[in-house]
LOFIVO-358505 format. One record per residue: residue in three letters; residue number from 1; x, y negated, z negated of N, C-alpha, C, CB in turn. Coordinates in pm, whole numbers. Atoms other than C-alpha are relative to their C-alpha. Glycine has a CB too. Example, Ala and Ser with C-alpha at 12.3 -4.5 7.8 and 13.67 -1.06 7.14 Angstrom:
ALA/1/89/119/0/1230/450/-780/90/-120/0/-99/-3/-125
SER/2/-82/119/6/1367/106/-714/-77/-109/-73/41/-46/142
***
This chain:
UNK/1/-36/-86/-88/10293/-14159/-22880/139/37/-25/-23/-46/125
UNK/2/-127/-60/48/10579/-13913/-22931/113/-33/97/-13/157/-15
UNK/3/-104/23/-90/10928/-13966/-22788/5/86/115/116/7/-65
UNK/4/-10/-104/-117/10918/-13643/-22589/-109/-38/101/-23/159/-51
UNK/5/103/25/-111/10587/-13750/-22414/46/-126/74/-153/-20/-59
UNK/6/-46/115/-69/10747/-14087/-22339/102/32/101/51/-98/-93
UNK/7/-110/-33/-104/11052/-13949/-22190/-58/76/120/118/90/-65
UNK/8/62/-65/-117/10860/-13698/-21983/-90/-68/84/-66/105/-39
UNK/9/70/98/-72/10633/-13956/-21880/74/-88/93/-63/-78/-88
UNK/10/-80/91/-66/10897/-14185/-21774/72/77/128/105/-62/-107
UNK/11/-68/-81/-102/11070/-13894/-21559/-101/11/115/44/145/-56
UNK/12/111/-13/-94/10741/-13827/-21394/-40/-131/82/-120/46/-79
UNK/13/56/125/-65/10653/-14192/-21318/112/-46/90/-44/-119/-109
UNK/14/-105/31/-87/11000/-14258/-21172/6/86/125/123/10/-72
UNK/15/18/-81/-109/10953/-13956/-20952/-98/-33/91/-22/118/-37
UNK/16/106/36/-64/10624/-14053/-20844/14/-138/80/-103/0/-95
UNK/17/-23/129/-72/10721/-14412/-20756/114/22/130/60/-115/-119
UNK/18/-89/-47/-111/11007/-14266/-20546/-58/73/118/97/87/-55
UNK/19/74/-79/-94/10775/-14029/-20378/-98/-79/97/-76/100/-78
UNK/20/90/87/-84/10539/-14305/-20258/87/-118/75/-118/-67/-98
UNK/21/-79/99/-67/10829/-14536/-20156/28/-126/-84/-69/-38/125
UNK/22/-4/129/88/10818/-14781/-20446/119/16/-99/-145/-22/-87
UNK/23/-103/-22/96/11127/-14643/-20637/129/-56/51/12/145/-32
UNK/24/-135/37/-60/11498/-14681/-20576/24/17/135/99/68/-57
UNK/25/-7/-12/-143/11568/-14755/-20223/141/78/55/-12/-150/60
UNK/26/-127/-73/-49/11817/-14536/-20011/98/-107/38/-28/100/127
UNK/27/-45/-140/8/12091/-14462/-19987/28/53/-140/121/16/79
UNK/28/-18/-44/143/12077/-14420/-20371/-89/130/-3/-51/-119/-116
UNK/29/72/-128/7/11968/-14051/-20433/-107/-17/-114/102/125/-29
UNK/30/110/4/97/11638/-14010/-20625/-86/116/26/-80/-130/8
UNK/31/75/-121/-29/11434/-13705/-20675/-136/-25/71/-25/74/-129
UNK/32/122/19/-75/11102/-13845/-20562/19/-28/138/-76/-101/-53
UNK/33/-33/39/-146/11257/-13980/-20242/56/135/59/117/-132/13
UNK/34/-43/-132/-52/11416/-13626/-20186/-119/85/32/90/73/-102
UNK/35/119/-74/-19/11084/-13468/-20218/-76/-52/123/-85/-7/-123
UNK/36/59/70/-112/10929/-13715/-19969/70/44/127/8/-154/-19
UNK/37/-85/-24/-114/11223/-13654/-19717/-15/154/29/155/-46/-30
UNK/38/4/-140/-22/11192/-13273/-19770/-146/41/56/35/74/-136
UNK/39/134/-39/-56/10808/-13283/-19672/4/7/153/-112/-103/-45
UNK/40/-9/15/-138/10907/-13368/-19314/48/139/58/98/-119/35
UNK/41/-66/-108/-35/11106/-13040/-19306/-74/139/-42/133/-16/-57
UNK/42/86/-105/78/10855/-12820/-19498/-65/95/119/-128/-80/-101
UNK/43/68/-75/-110/10675/-12702/-19176/94/70/101/-88/-95/76
UNK/44/-105/-66/-86/11000/-12617/-18991/75/118/-65/102/-103/40
UNK/45/-64/-115/61/11095/-12354/-19238/107/-29/-104/58/80/105
UNK/46/-109/33/85/11330/-12546/-19451/-78/-59/-138/107/-114/78
UNK/47/92/43/119/11095/-12561/-19757/89/-38/-127/-106/125/-42
UNK/48/-81/39/112/11386/-12584/-20008/46/-150/-20/113/80/8
UNK/49/-50/139/7/11467/-12940/-19924/-84/-79/-96/0/-69/139
UNK/50/88/66/94/11166/-13048/-20116/-25/68/-127/-122/-22/58
UNK/51/31/-92/121/11135/-12750/-20359/102/-26/-101/0/157/36
UNK/52/-111/-6/97/11465/-12780/-20543/1/-146/-78/147/33/82
UNK/53/21/129/81/11424/-13165/-20639/-118/7/-98/-24/-120/97
UNK/54/114/-17/90/11077/-13080/-20762/32/95/-118/-121/54/79
UNK/55/-32/-95/106/11210/-12790/-20967/94/-70/-96/65/131/56
UNK/56/-95/84/90/11477/-13027/-21113/-94/-86/-80/110/-95/86
UNK/57/86/81/83/11209/-13256/-21222/-79/78/-110/-95/-71/88
UNK/58/87/-88/93/10992/-12981/-21380/94/40/-114/-64/137/78
UNK/59/-95/-68/92/11293/-12824/-21560/44/-122/-99/134/73/86
UNK/60/-38/127/84/11406/-13182/-21694/-112/-25/-92/26/-132/90
UNK/61/106/46/78/11065/-13266/-21817/-42/103/-102/-111/-38/85
UNK/62/34/-120/93/10994/-12920/-21981/104/-1/-108/1/146/80
UNK/63/-111/-15/96/11343/-12912/-22141/-3/-130/-99/146/13/84
UNK/64/-9/110/78/11320/-13277/-22274/-122/18/-115/-11/-134/96
UNK/65/101/-9/99/10975/-13197/-22435/19/115/-109/-127/18/71
UNK/66/-40/-102/94/11108/-12870/-22596/92/-50/-101/59/111/67
UNK/67/-112/54/89/11419/-13035/-22729/-67/-108/-106/123/-75/97
UNK/68/60/103/85/11212/-13328/-22867/-93/64/-107/-80/-103/89
UNK/69/82/-51/91/10961/-13112/-23022/81/85/-116/-102/82/77
UNK/70/-75/-66/103/11222/-12898/-23188/77/-98/-103/99/92/71
UNK/71/-61/98/92/11399/-13212/-23321/-103/-52/-93/64/-116/75
UNK/72/109/42/99/11054/-13326/-23477/-16/102/-99/-136/-26/66
UNK/73/12/-89/87/11023/-12997/-23621/104/13/-124/-6/106/73
UNK/74/-110/-9/96/11360/-13013/-23785/2/-121/-111/135/0/82
UNK/75/-25/119/78/11361/-13367/-23902/-129/-64/-59/72/-101/87
UNK/76/140/55/67/10985/-13423/-24007/-45/113/-87/-127/-37/116
UNK/77/40/-97/90/10924/-13244/-24317/-158/10/-6/60/-32/-134
UNK/78/135/15/10/10554/-13342/-24291/-70/80/127/-33/-156/-5
UNK/79/56/-47/-114/10494/-13168/-23966/-68/136/-23/102/6/102
UNK/80/55/-130/33/10418/-12826/-24133/42/113/72/-130/-2/9
UNK/81/-56/-125/-84/10617/-12624/-23892/106/60/-91/70/-43/154
UNK/82/-108/-69/70/10831/-12360/-24034/129/-20/83/-33/154/-19
UNK/83/-128/10/-65/11206/-12391/-23958/51/134/6/96/-93/-70
UNK/84/-73/-130/-26/11335/-12064/-23817/109/-8/88/-86/99/54
UNK/85/-129/12/-80/11693/-12046/-23687/40/137/53/120/-60/-89
***
């Protein structure tokens, strides 16, 4: 398993555990818990309380995968990818 997929999987696992209530306990902020708390306000028109923590998780997971893939392309000569800067 590649390092990028392990890191991305870890981020998503921690967020999922926080979402179902098995992660870090309040008052410590955690993205999964923030999404769960934001769901209570989603129907009242305050959709952003759960949206932005989810967006943060998405951006972090995608950027970690892109950075790890780029580093693999740079440092693994056997990958067959062309290096263009």
